[in-house]
C-alpha positions as CSV (number, residue, x, y, z in Angstrom):
1,M,0.0,0.0,0.0
2,E,1.3,3.4,-1.0
3,P,1.6,6.1,1.7
4,T,-0.9,9.0,1.5
5,A,0.2,12.6,0.9
6,S,-0.3,13.6,4.5
7,E,1.9,10.7,5.7
8,V,4.6,11.7,3.2
9,F,4.4,15.3,4.4
10,C,4.5,14.3,8.1
11,G,7.4,12.0,7.4
12,R,9.4,14.7,5.7
13,V,8.7,17.2,8.4
14,L,9.8,14.7,11.1
15,G,12.9,14.1,9.0
16,M,13.8,17.8,9.1
17,V,13.7,18.0,12.9
18,N,16.9,17.1,14.7
19,A,16.1,15.0,17.8
20,E,19.2,16.5,19.6
21,D,17.9,20.0,19.0
22,V,14.5,19.1,20.3
23,N,16.0,17.5,23.4
24,A,18.2,20.6,24.0
25,I,15.1,22.8,23.7
26,I,13.2,20.7,26.2
27,L,16.1,20.7,28.6
28,A,16.4,24.5,28.3
29,Q,12.7,24.9,28.9
30,K,12.9,22.7,32.0
31,N,15.9,24.8,33.3
32,M,13.9,28.0,32.7
33,L,10.9,26.5,34.4
34,D,13.0,25.6,37.5
35,R,14.4,29.2,37.5
36,F,11.0,30.7,37.2
37,E,9.6,28.6,40.0
38,K,12.5,29.6,42.3
39,T,12.0,33.2,41.3
40,N,8.3,33.0,42.0
41,E,9.0,31.5,45.4
42,M,11.5,34.3,46.2
43,L,9.0,36.9,45.1
44,L,6.3,35.3,47.3
45,N,8.6,35.4,50.3
46,F,9.6,39.0,49.5
47,N,5.9,40.0,49.3
48,N,5.1,38.3,52.6
49,L,8.0,39.9,54.3
50,S,7.1,43.3,52.8
51,S,3.5,42.9,53.9
52,V,4.6,42.2,57.5
53,R,7.0,45.2,57.4
54,M,4.4,47.4,55.9
55,Q,2.0,46.6,58.6
56,Q,4.6,47.3,61.3
57,M,5.5,50.6,59.7
58,N,1.9,51.5,59.3
59,E,1.3,51.0,63.0
60,R,4.4,53.1,63.9
61,F,3.2,55.8,61.4
62,V,-0.2,55.9,63.0
63,H,1.3,56.1,66.5
64,H,3.7,58.9,65.5
65,T,0.9,60.8,63.7
66,R,-1.2,60.6,66.9
67,T,1.8,61.9,68.9
68,L,2.2,64.8,66.6
69,V,-1.5,65.7,66.7
70,E,-1.4,65.6,70.5
71,M,1.8,67.8,70.5
72,K,0.1,70.3,68.2
73,K,-2.9,70.5,70.5
74,D,-0.7,71.0,73.5
75,L,1.3,73.7,71.7
76,D,-1.8,75.5,70.6
77,S,-3.1,75.4,74.2
78,I,0.3,76.7,75.5
79,F,0.4,79.6,72.9
80,R,-3.2,80.5,73.7
81,R,-2.4,80.7,77.4
82,I,0.7,82.8,76.7
83,R,-1.3,85.2,74.6
84,A,-3.9,85.5,77.4
85,L,-1.1,86.1,79.9
86,K,0.5,88.7,77.6
87,G,-2.9,90.4,77.3
88,K,-3.4,90.5,81.0
89,L,0.1,91.8,81.6
90,A,-0.3,94.4,78.9
91,K,-3.5,95.7,80.7
92,Q,-1.8,95.7,84.1
93,Y,1.6,97.2,83.0
94,P,1.0,99.1,79.7
95,E,4.2,101.1,80.2
96,A,6.4,98.0,80.1
97,F,4.8,96.8,76.8
98,S,4.9,100.2,75.1
99,S,8.7,100.1,75.1
């Protein structure tokens, strides 16, 4: 029985492919897959560590922000009292404030 045209075509295409080249390509792909998996694992570890650090820094940032807001309130209160005292002293001793 004579081979069909498709069988002849497939046979010629297979004859053109070098088995060593195909094996080399497969080996290179496996090596790249291993490297990508290791890189992916490293990135996952980095993201997890970054997430933990971000949470820690966010807590510190919130704490420092609260501290600064409290300090501003305290300073505003102090300056208000100083202005009130200056006003009282200016009324009691106008000659000292005129110079």
